[in-house]
KEKE-3310 file (N, C-alpha, C; in steps of 0.2 Angstrom, whole numbers, plus 5000, padded with zeros to 4 digits):
npx = (5004:5001:5009:5007:5016:5019:5031:5029:5016:5009:5016:5019:5009:5008:5018:5015:5021:5029:5039:5045:5048:5052:5053:5055:5053:5064:5075:5089:5084:5088:5095:5084:5075:5081:5084:5071:5067:5076:5073:5061:5050:5036:5037:5045:5036:5033:5033:5030:5031:5025:5022:5027:5042:5059:5070:5063:5050:5050:5046:5031:5030:5035:5025:5014:5018:5019:5006:5001:5008:5004:4990:4991:4998:4989:4979:4984:4989:5002:5013:5026:5037:5049:5059:5066:5080:5089:5074:5074:5062:5053:5055:5050:5036:5033:5038:5028:5016:5020:5021:5008:5001:5008:5018:5033:5047:5060:5075:5082:5096:5105:5121:5120:5111:5117:5127:5123:5117:5104:5096:5098:5092:5079:5091:5088:5076:5079:5088:5079:5070:5078:5083:5071:5069:5067:5078:5093:5099:5115:5129:5142:5155:5158:5146:5138:5143:5140:5125:5124:5130:5120:5111:5104:5100:5110:5114:5127:5124:5128:5125:5114:5120:5116:5107:5104:5107:5120:5118:5127:5135:5139:5154:5160:5171:5181:5190:5181:5173:5160:5153:5146:5135:5127:5127:5130:5136:5147:5153:5167:5166:5172:5186:5186:5182:5193:5203:5199:5201:5215:5215:5212:5209:5200:5183:5171:5156:5144:5133:5116:5104:5105:5099:5102:5114:5128:5128:5140:5149:5145:5148:5162:5167:5177:5179:5178:5169:5153:5137:5124:5112:5096:5094:5083:5081:5084:5091:5101:5108:5112:5121:5131:5135:5140:5151:5169:5174:5168:5165:5164:5164:5168:5169:5168:5171:5167:5156:5147:5148:5135:5135:5147:5143:5133:5141:5149:5139:5136:5148:5158:5174:5180:5182:5185:5185:5198:5195:5194:5183:5179:5190:5191:5179:5178:5189:5196:5198:5197:5202:5208:5207:5215:5205:5208:5213:5225:5226:5215:5217:5229:5224:5215:5223:5231:5222:5219:5231:5232:5220:5213:5216:5210:5197:5194:5196:5186:5175:5177:5176:5163:5156:5160:5155:5142:5139:5141:5131:5119:5120:5119:5107:5098:5100:5096:5082:5078:5079:5070:5058:5054:5043:5043:5055)
npy = (4994:5012:5026:5041:5050:5059:5066:5073:5082:5097:5112:5126:5135:5148:5150:5144:5133:5119:5105:5094:5077:5064:5050:5036:5039:5033:5033:5041:5053:5061:5074:5082:5081:5087:5099:5105:5105:5114:5126:5129:5124:5114:5097:5086:5080:5064:5056:5040:5023:5007:4997:4997:4993:4994:4997:4996:5000:5013:5024:5023:5025:5038:5046:5043:5048:5061:5065:5064:5073:5085:5085:5086:5098:5107:5106:5110:5122:5129:5143:5143:5130:5118:5107:5091:5085:5073:5064:5073:5074:5076:5090:5095:5094:5101:5114:5116:5118:5129:5138:5140:5145:5155:5154:5150:5140:5130:5122:5108:5102:5087:5080:5069:5073:5081:5073:5061:5057:5055:5063:5075:5077:5080:5092:5106:5107:5104:5115:5126:5124:5125:5138:5145:5143:5149:5148:5137:5125:5119:5108:5111:5122:5120:5115:5126:5135:5128:5130:5144:5147:5142:5152:5152:5154:5151:5143:5138:5126:5116:5100:5101:5103:5095:5101:5096:5091:5080:5065:5055:5040:5022:5016:5004:4991:4985:4992:5001:5003:5011:5009:5019:5015:5011:5002:5007:5012:5021:5018:5012:4998:4985:4987:4992:4980:4972:4980:4978:4965:4965:4971:4963:4966:4976:4980:4980:4988:4987:4997:4997:4991:4974:4967:4974:4971:4963:4945:4938:4948:4950:4937:4937:4944:4947:4939:4949:4959:4965:4965:4976:4977:4985:4999:5006:5024:5027:5016:5016:5029:5026:5016:5023:5033:5024:5019:5020:5027:5034:5029:5035:5034:5038:5036:5047:5063:5080:5076:5078:5069:5062:5053:5056:5069:5066:5059:5070:5078:5070:5070:5061:5054:5055:5046:5048:5051:5056:5069:5086:5094:5087:5087:5101:5104:5094:5097:5095:5083:5072:5059:5058:5048:5037:5028:5014:4998:4998:5012:5014:5006:5011:5024:5021:5016:5027:5035:5028:5029:5042:5045:5052:5066:5067:5065:5076:5086:5084:5087:5101:5105:5102:5112:5123:5122:5121:5134:5141:5135:5140:5153:5153:5147:5157:5167:5159:5157:5170:5172:5162:5164:5178:5186:5183:5188)
npz = (5000:4998:5006:5016:5026:5041:5052:5063:5072:5065:5071:5068:5060:5054:5045:5034:5027:5019:5020:5008:5004:4994:4998:5010:5027:5034:5025:5022:5028:5038:5037:5031:5041:5053:5047:5045:5058:5064:5057:5062:5056:5050:5052:5040:5026:5020:5005:4998:4992:4997:4989:4975:4970:4966:4951:4939:4941:4943:4934:4936:4949:4951:4943:4950:4963:4959:4956:4969:4976:4970:4973:4987:4989:4984:4992:5005:5002:5003:5005:5004:4998:5003:4995:4994:4984:4976:4971:4956:4950:4959:4962:4950:4950:4961:4957:4947:4954:4961:4951:4946:4957:4961:4971:4982:4980:4987:4984:4992:4989:4987:4986:4976:4967:4958:4953:4946:4930:4927:4936:4931:4918:4906:4901:4898:4905:4918:4920:4920:4930:4940:4939:4942:4955:4972:4980:4980:4990:4994:4997:4994:4988:4974:4969:4971:4962:4950:4950:4950:4938:4930:4931:4943:4961:4975:4990:5002:5013:5025:5033:5047:5064:5078:5092:5104:5121:5126:5134:5146:5141:5140:5135:5123:5128:5120:5107:5096:5080:5072:5056:5045:5033:5017:5008:4995:4979:4979:4991:4999:5004:5003:5004:5017:5024:5021:5028:5041:5043:5045:5058:5070:5084:5084:5084:5072:5067:5055:5047:5038:5026:5024:5014:5003:5000:4991:4992:4992:4997:5010:5015:5015:5025:5040:5056:5066:5062:5062:5054:5056:5050:5045:5056:5068:5072:5086:5090:5081:5083:5096:5094:5087:5096:5107:5101:5098:5088:5072:5056:5039:5023:5006:4988:4980:4975:4981:4990:5004:5019:5027:5038:5044:5048:5057:5067:5071:5077:5088:5095:5092:5087:5070:5055:5039:5021:5010:5004:4997:5001:5013:5021:5023:5030:5041:5050:5061:5075:5067:5056:5040:5026:5013:5002:5003:5008:5016:5019:5026:5037:5043:5046:5056:5066:5068:5074:5086:5093:5097:5104:5114:5111:5098:5102:5111:5101:5092:5100:5102:5089:5086:5093:5087:5074:5076:5081:5069:5061:5068:5065:5051:5049:5053:5043:5032:5036:5035:5021:5016:5022:5022:5027:5040:5045)
capx = (5000:5005:5008:5009:5017:5022:5035:5026:5011:5011:5016:5020:5005:5008:5023:5012:5027:5029:5045:5042:5053:5050:5057:5053:5056:5070:5080:5092:5080:5091:5096:5078:5071:5085:5083:5065:5067:5080:5070:5055:5045:5032:5041:5044:5031:5037:5029:5034:5027:5028:5020:5031:5049:5064:5071:5058:5043:5051:5041:5025:5031:5036:5019:5009:5020:5018:4999:5000:5011:4999:4984:4993:5000:4983:4975:4987:4991:5008:5016:5033:5038:5056:5058:5072:5082:5085:5073:5073:5055:5049:5055:5046:5029:5033:5038:5022:5012:5022:5020:5001:4999:5013:5021:5040:5050:5067:5077:5087:5100:5110:5126:5118:5107:5122:5132:5120:5114:5096:5093:5099:5090:5082:5095:5084:5070:5082:5090:5074:5067:5084:5083:5065:5069:5069:5085:5095:5103:5120:5134:5149:5156:5158:5139:5135:5145:5135:5119:5124:5131:5113:5106:5100:5103:5112:5117:5130:5122:5130:5120:5113:5123:5110:5109:5102:5112:5121:5119:5133:5134:5144:5158:5162:5177:5185:5190:5175:5171:5154:5154:5140:5135:5121:5129:5129:5141:5152:5156:5172:5166:5177:5192:5185:5182:5200:5207:5196:5204:5221:5215:5208:5208:5196:5177:5167:5149:5143:5125:5114:5100:5109:5096:5105:5121:5129:5129:5147:5152:5144:5152:5170:5168:5181:5175:5177:5164:5146:5132:5118:5105:5093:5093:5079:5084:5087:5097:5107:5112:5115:5127:5137:5137:5144:5157:5175:5174:5163:5169:5160:5169:5165:5174:5166:5173:5161:5151:5147:5146:5130:5137:5152:5140:5130:5146:5150:5134:5137:5155:5162:5180:5178:5186:5182:5189:5203:5193:5195:5177:5179:5196:5189:5173:5180:5196:5199:5194:5195:5207:5206:5211:5214:5200:5212:5214:5231:5225:5210:5220:5233:5220:5212:5229:5233:5217:5220:5237:5231:5213:5211:5217:5205:5190:5194:5195:5179:5170:5177:5173:5155:5154:5161:5150:5135:5138:5141:5124:5114:5120:5117:5099:5095:5101:5091:5075:5076:5078:5065:5052:5055:5038:5045:5061)
capy = (5000:5018:5029:5048:5050:5065:5064:5076:5087:5104:5117:5132:5136:5154:5150:5141:5130:5112:5101:5088:5072:5058:5044:5034:5042:5030:5033:5048:5059:5065:5081:5085:5081:5092:5106:5107:5107:5120:5132:5129:5122:5108:5091:5084:5075:5059:5052:5034:5018:5001:4992:4998:4994:4992:5002:4996:5003:5020:5028:5023:5028:5045:5048:5042:5053:5068:5067:5065:5080:5091:5085:5088:5105:5111:5105:5114:5129:5133:5149:5140:5123:5115:5100:5087:5082:5069:5064:5079:5074:5079:5097:5097:5095:5107:5120:5117:5120:5136:5142:5141:5148:5161:5152:5150:5134:5130:5115:5105:5097:5083:5079:5065:5077:5083:5068:5056:5061:5054:5068:5082:5077:5084:5098:5112:5108:5105:5122:5130:5124:5128:5146:5148:5142:5155:5146:5130:5123:5114:5107:5113:5128:5117:5114:5132:5138:5125:5133:5151:5147:5141:5158:5151:5157:5145:5144:5133:5124:5109:5097:5104:5100:5095:5105:5092:5090:5073:5061:5050:5033:5017:5014:4997:4990:4984:4998:4999:5008:5011:5010:5021:5011:5009:4997:5011:5011:5025:5016:5007:4993:4979:4990:4992:4973:4970:4983:4975:4958:4967:4974:4959:4968:4981:4978:4985:4987:4990:4998:4997:4985:4969:4965:4978:4969:4956:4940:4937:4953:4948:4931:4938:4948:4944:4938:4955:4963:4963:4969:4977:4977:4992:5001:5012:5030:5027:5011:5019:5034:5023:5013:5028:5036:5020:5017:5024:5031:5033:5029:5036:5035:5039:5037:5052:5070:5084:5073:5078:5063:5063:5049:5060:5075:5063:5058:5077:5080:5065:5071:5055:5055:5053:5043:5049:5050:5061:5074:5093:5096:5083:5090:5108:5104:5090:5100:5092:5077:5068:5056:5058:5042:5035:5023:5008:4994:5001:5019:5014:5003:5016:5029:5019:5015:5034:5038:5025:5031:5049:5045:5058:5072:5067:5066:5083:5090:5084:5091:5108:5106:5102:5118:5128:5121:5122:5141:5142:5133:5144:5160:5152:5146:5164:5169:5155:5159:5177:5171:5158:5166:5185:5189:5181:5191)
capz = (5000:4998:5012:5017:5034:5044:5058:5069:5071:5063:5076:5065:5054:5051:5040:5028:5023:5019:5018:5005:5003:4990:5001:5016:5033:5036:5020:5021:5030:5044:5035:5031:5048:5057:5044:5046:5065:5065:5054:5066:5051:5051:5050:5033:5024:5016:5000:4996:4990:4999:4984:4969:4972:4960:4946:4933:4943:4945:4931:4939:4956:4950:4941:4956:4968:4957:4958:4977:4977:4968:4977:4994:4989:4982:4998:5010:4999:5006:5002:5003:4998:5002:4992:4993:4977:4972:4964:4953:4947:4964:4961:4944:4952:4966:4953:4943:4959:4963:4945:4946:4963:4963:4978:4981:4982:4989:4983:4996:4984:4990:4980:4971:4963:4953:4951:4942:4924:4928:4939:4927:4911:4901:4904:4898:4910:4924:4921:4920:4937:4945:4939:4945:4962:4976:4982:4980:4996:4992:5002:4992:4983:4967:4967:4971:4956:4945:4951:4948:4931:4926:4932:4949:4967:4979:4997:5004:5019:5027:5037:5054:5070:5083:5098:5110:5126:5126:5140:5146:5138:5141:5129:5122:5131:5114:5103:5091:5075:5068:5049:5042:5026:5014:5002:4989:4974:4981:4998:4998:5009:5002:5007:5024:5026:5021:5033:5047:5044:5048:5064:5074:5090:5084:5082:5067:5066:5048:5046:5032:5025:5021:5008:4997:4999:4988:4997:4993:5001:5017:5017:5015:5031:5045:5062:5070:5058:5062:5050:5060:5046:5047:5064:5070:5074:5093:5090:5076:5086:5102:5091:5085:5103:5111:5098:5099:5082:5067:5049:5034:5017:4999:4983:4976:4977:4982:4993:5011:5022:5032:5043:5048:5051:5063:5072:5074:5082:5094:5098:5091:5082:5063:5050:5033:5015:5010:4999:5000:5005:5019:5024:5025:5035:5047:5050:5067:5077:5061:5052:5033:5024:5006:5002:5002:5015:5020:5021:5031:5043:5045:5049:5063:5070:5070:5079:5092:5096:5100:5104:5118:5107:5093:5105:5113:5095:5089:5104:5100:5082:5086:5096:5082:5068:5079:5081:5062:5059:5070:5061:5044:5050:5054:5036:5028:5037:5032:5014:5014:5025:5023:5031:5047:5047)
cpx = (5004:5004:5010:5010:5020:5025:5032:5020:5013:5011:5016:5016:5006:5013:5020:5017:5027:5036:5043:5048:5050:5054:5054:5056:5063:5076:5083:5088:5082:5092:5089:5074:5074:5084:5076:5064:5070:5077:5063:5049:5041:5037:5040:5039:5034:5031:5033:5029:5030:5026:5025:5038:5053:5064:5065:5051:5044:5047:5034:5025:5031:5029:5014:5011:5019:5011:4998:5003:5007:4993:4986:4994:4993:4978:4977:4988:4996:5010:5024:5034:5046:5055:5065:5073:5088:5079:5071:5066:5051:5049:5051:5039:5028:5033:5032:5017:5013:5020:5012:4999:5003:5016:5029:5042:5058:5069:5083:5091:5105:5115:5124:5114:5111:5126:5129:5116:5106:5093:5094:5097:5082:5085:5091:5079:5073:5085:5085:5071:5072:5084:5077:5064:5071:5076:5086:5100:5108:5125:5141:5149:5156:5150:5136:5137:5141:5129:5119:5126:5124:5108:5102:5103:5104:5115:5120:5127:5124:5125:5120:5117:5118:5112:5107:5107:5113:5122:5125:5131:5140:5147:5159:5169:5182:5185:5185:5174:5165:5155:5147:5140:5128:5121:5128:5136:5147:5155:5161:5172:5170:5184:5192:5185:5190:5204:5205:5200:5212:5221:5210:5206:5203:5189:5174:5160:5147:5135:5123:5110:5104:5106:5098:5112:5122:5131:5137:5151:5151:5148:5159:5172:5172:5177:5174:5173:5157:5141:5126:5112:5102:5092:5088:5083:5088:5092:5103:5111:5115:5122:5133:5139:5142:5150:5163:5176:5169:5166:5163:5164:5165:5171:5173:5168:5166:5155:5152:5144:5141:5132:5142:5148:5136:5135:5148:5145:5134:5144:5159:5168:5178:5183:5183:5187:5193:5201:5193:5189:5177:5184:5194:5184:5175:5187:5200:5195:5193:5202:5204:5210:5210:5209:5203:5212:5219:5229:5220:5213:5225:5230:5217:5218:5231:5228:5218:5226:5236:5224:5210:5211:5211:5198:5189:5193:5188:5174:5170:5175:5166:5153:5154:5156:5143:5134:5137:5134:5119:5114:5117:5109:5095:5095:5096:5084:5073:5075:5072:5058:5053:5050:5039:5051:5060)
cpy = (5006:5022:5037:5049:5057:5064:5067:5081:5094:5109:5124:5133:5142:5155:5148:5137:5122:5110:5095:5083:5066:5052:5042:5038:5039:5030:5040:5054:5063:5072:5084:5086:5087:5099:5109:5109:5113:5127:5133:5128:5116:5102:5089:5079:5071:5056:5046:5029:5011:4995:4992:4999:4991:4997:5002:4999:5010:5025:5029:5026:5036:5049:5048:5048:5060:5070:5068:5071:5086:5091:5088:5096:5110:5111:5110:5121:5132:5138:5147:5133:5121:5108:5097:5084:5079:5066:5071:5080:5077:5087:5099:5098:5100:5114:5121:5120:5128:5141:5144:5145:5154:5160:5152:5143:5134:5123:5113:5100:5094:5082:5075:5068:5080:5078:5062:5059:5060:5059:5075:5082:5077:5090:5104:5113:5108:5112:5127:5130:5126:5135:5149:5147:5148:5154:5139:5129:5118:5113:5109:5119:5125:5117:5121:5136:5135:5129:5140:5151:5146:5147:5157:5155:5151:5147:5138:5131:5117:5106:5100:5100:5100:5098:5102:5091:5082:5070:5056:5043:5028:5015:5007:4996:4989:4990:4996:5005:5006:5013:5012:5019:5010:5004:5001:5010:5015:5023:5011:5001:4987:4981:4990:4985:4971:4973:4980:4969:4959:4970:4969:4961:4974:4978:4983:4983:4991:4991:4997:4990:4980:4966:4969:4976:4963:4951:4938:4942:4952:4942:4932:4942:4944:4943:4944:4961:4960:4968:4969:4976:4984:4993:5007:5018:5029:5022:5013:5024:5031:5019:5018:5031:5031:5017:5022:5029:5029:5034:5030:5038:5035:5039:5043:5059:5074:5081:5074:5072:5064:5059:5053:5066:5072:5062:5065:5079:5076:5065:5064:5056:5052:5050:5044:5050:5057:5066:5081:5095:5093:5086:5097:5108:5100:5091:5098:5087:5072:5065:5055:5052:5041:5029:5016:5004:4997:5007:5019:5011:5008:5022:5027:5018:5022:5037:5035:5027:5038:5050:5051:5065:5072:5068:5073:5088:5090:5087:5099:5110:5106:5109:5124:5128:5122:5130:5143:5141:5138:5151:5158:5150:5152:5167:5166:5157:5166:5177:5167:5160:5174:5188:5188:5185:5197)
cpz = (5000:5004:5012:5024:5035:5051:5064:5068:5069:5069:5074:5059:5051:5045:5033:5024:5024:5016:5015:5003:5000:4992:5008:5022:5035:5031:5019:5023:5036:5043:5035:5037:5052:5054:5045:5054:5067:5063:5057:5061:5053:5049:5043:5032:5019:5011:4998:4995:4994:4994:4978:4971:4966:4955:4941:4935:4944:4941:4934:4945:4955:4948:4947:4961:4966:4958:4965:4979:4976:4972:4984:4994:4988:4988:5004:5008:5002:5002:5000:5003:4998:5000:4991:4986:4978:4975:4962:4951:4953:4963:4955:4946:4957:4962:4949:4948:4960:4957:4945:4952:4965:4970:4976:4983:4982:4988:4988:4992:4987:4984:4975:4966:4957:4949:4947:4936:4924:4931:4936:4920:4912:4904:4904:4903:4917:4926:4923:4928:4942:4945:4942:4952:4966:4978:4981:4986:4993:4997:5000:4987:4976:4965:4966:4964:4950:4944:4948:4941:4927:4927:4939:4955:4972:4985:4999:5012:5021:5032:5044:5059:5075:5089:5105:5115:5125:5133:5140:5144:5139:5135:5129:5125:5125:5110:5097:5086:5072:5061:5046:5035:5024:5009:4995:4985:4976:4988:4997:5003:5009:5005:5015:5027:5026:5026:5040:5048:5046:5055:5069:5081:5090:5081:5077:5067:5060:5048:5039:5031:5021:5015:5002:4996:4994:4993:4998:4997:5009:5020:5018:5021:5037:5051:5067:5067:5059:5058:5054:5057:5048:5054:5064:5072:5081:5093:5086:5080:5093:5099:5090:5092:5107:5107:5099:5094:5077:5060:5044:5028:5011:4994:4978:4979:4978:4986:5001:5014:5028:5039:5047:5051:5058:5069:5075:5079:5089:5097:5097:5086:5076:5059:5044:5027:5014:5004:5001:5004:5012:5024:5027:5031:5041:5048:5056:5070:5072:5058:5045:5030:5016:5007:5000:5009:5019:5023:5027:5038:5046:5049:5056:5068:5073:5075:5086:5096:5100:5101:5108:5115:5102:5096:5108:5107:5092:5093:5103:5093:5082:5088:5090:5076:5070:5079:5073:5059:5061:5067:5054:5044:5050:5047:5032:5029:5035:5024:5012:5016:5027:5027:5039:5050:5052)
residu = (MET:GLU:ALA:ILE:THR:GLN:ALA:ALA:SER:ARG:LYS:ILE:THR:GLU:SER:GLN:ALA:ILE:PHE:LEU:VAL:TRP:ALA:ALA:PRO:THR:PHE:GLY:SER:GLY:ARG:SER:ARG:LEU:LEU:ALA:LYS:GLU:LEU:GLN:MET:PRO:ALA:PRO:ILE:HIS:LEU:TYR:SER:THR:ARG:TRP:LYS:GLY:ALA:TRP:THR:ALA:PRO:LEU:ARG:TYR:VAL:PHE:HIS:GLY:MET:GLN:THR:LEU:ARG:LEU:LEU:PHE:GLN:LYS:ARG:PRO:HIS:VAL:VAL:ILE:VAL:GLN:SER:PRO:PRO:SER:PHE:ALA:VAL:LEU:PHE:VAL:ALA:LEU:TYR:CYS:LYS:ILE:THR:ASN:SER:ARG:TYR:VAL:ILE:ASP:ALA:HIS:SER:ASP:ALA:PHE:GLN:ARG:GLY:ILE:TRP:THR:ARG:PRO:GLU:TRP:LEU:TYR:ASP:ARG:ILE:THR:ARG:ASN:ALA:ALA:LEU:THR:LEU:VAL:THR:ASP:HIS:PHE:PHE:ARG:THR:MET:ILE:GLU:GLN:LYS:GLY:GLY:ARG:ALA:MET:ILE:LEU:ARG:ASP:PRO:VAL:GLU:SER:ALA:PRO:LEU:SER:PRO:ILE:GLN:ARG:GLN:GLU:GLN:PHE:SER:VAL:ALA:VAL:VAL:ASN:THR:PHE:ALA:PRO:ASP:GLU:PRO:LEU:GLU:ALA:VAL:LEU:GLU:ALA:ALA:ALA:GLY:LEU:PRO:ASP:VAL:SER:PHE:SER:VAL:THR:GLY:LYS:THR:SER:ARG:ALA:LYS:PRO:ALA:LEU:LEU:GLN:GLN:ALA:PRO:SER:ASN:VAL:VAL:PHE:THR:ASP:PHE:LEU:PRO:TYR:GLU:ALA:TYR:TYR:GLN:LEU:LEU:ARG:SER:SER:HIS:ALA:VAL:MET:SER:LEU:THR:THR:ARG:ASP:HIS:THR:LEU:GLN:CYS:GLY:ALA:CYS:GLU:ALA:LEU:SER:LEU:GLU:ARG:PRO:ILE:ILE:THR:SER:ASN:TRP:PRO:LEU:LEU:GLN:GLU:TYR:PHE:CYS:SER:GLY:THR:VAL:HIS:VAL:ASP:ASN:THR:PRO:ALA:GLY:ILE:ARG:GLN:GLY:ILE:GLU:ALA:LEU:ARG:ARG:ASP:TYR:ASN:ARG:TYR:GLU:ALA:GLU:VAL:ILE:ALA:LEU:ARG:ASP:MET:ARG:ARG:GLN:GLU:TRP:GLN:LYS:GLN:SER:VAL:GLU:LEU:ALA:GLU:LEU:VAL:PHE:PRO:SER:ARG:ALA)
# end
């Protein structure tokens, strides 16, 4: 059956704003949830299907979700719609509603929205809806330049750093690494497993739905690696908090790692890939590694040797990034909701 869910009841009705996500609440929704919360917006509305799964059903899903989107928007009549991309088809239907009603839309563009051709075709239409957006939120200077070259308006906004106070938690006795993973093509999981085999005294917990993994990949894991399968929010964050470090890797440049941002919010030392964006944002409390077994192993060993320093640094970095986010959120609210400024 199809479902429309809302994470929480609407508390701010005067803004007349909707945050729309074409995905299940459990799939990559941390950024949208936190962004709506920090902007004092209603919680994101998720449109998704539990019946139509797989790539071959995508055209049917998108048409169906498009009709759902238009029906929802014309019922609620919001003046502002923030829509997550990908999929870019969600933006198309939001743009149509805004054109008819003279409303405004903001695109929250994840890096994948720019890095896979399916989300940028046809190019003439993609460029037009980008230009007509009130604002596109991006995570890197590289993507902001792309938007501005198309004649659009962009703002760099990294993932929110949560403000909730952190309660004490029991650390695992054995040095432990939580590997934030979704079995996506850009995640060098094979290299992680090979590195884990060379670190038998370190425990690794690999997240992500195992149904998305290749069976051979699961079978080749050494004994110190546990695949957690899908974890609900509370269990997932508890795993990250109770681990000594959080690993979040990508083979793609210009990709902000949500897992690393979550680790930052939870004050956990970070192991991430050696890309300029990640070096710049996670500038302390972090080990940056090559996506190779040797590089990953050496990074973990370096973190263990000077663990107290990395832990202190990530706490300081969290405070700094939190202050930056608070300032940016005010600027963003003034752009998105000028009547509330």
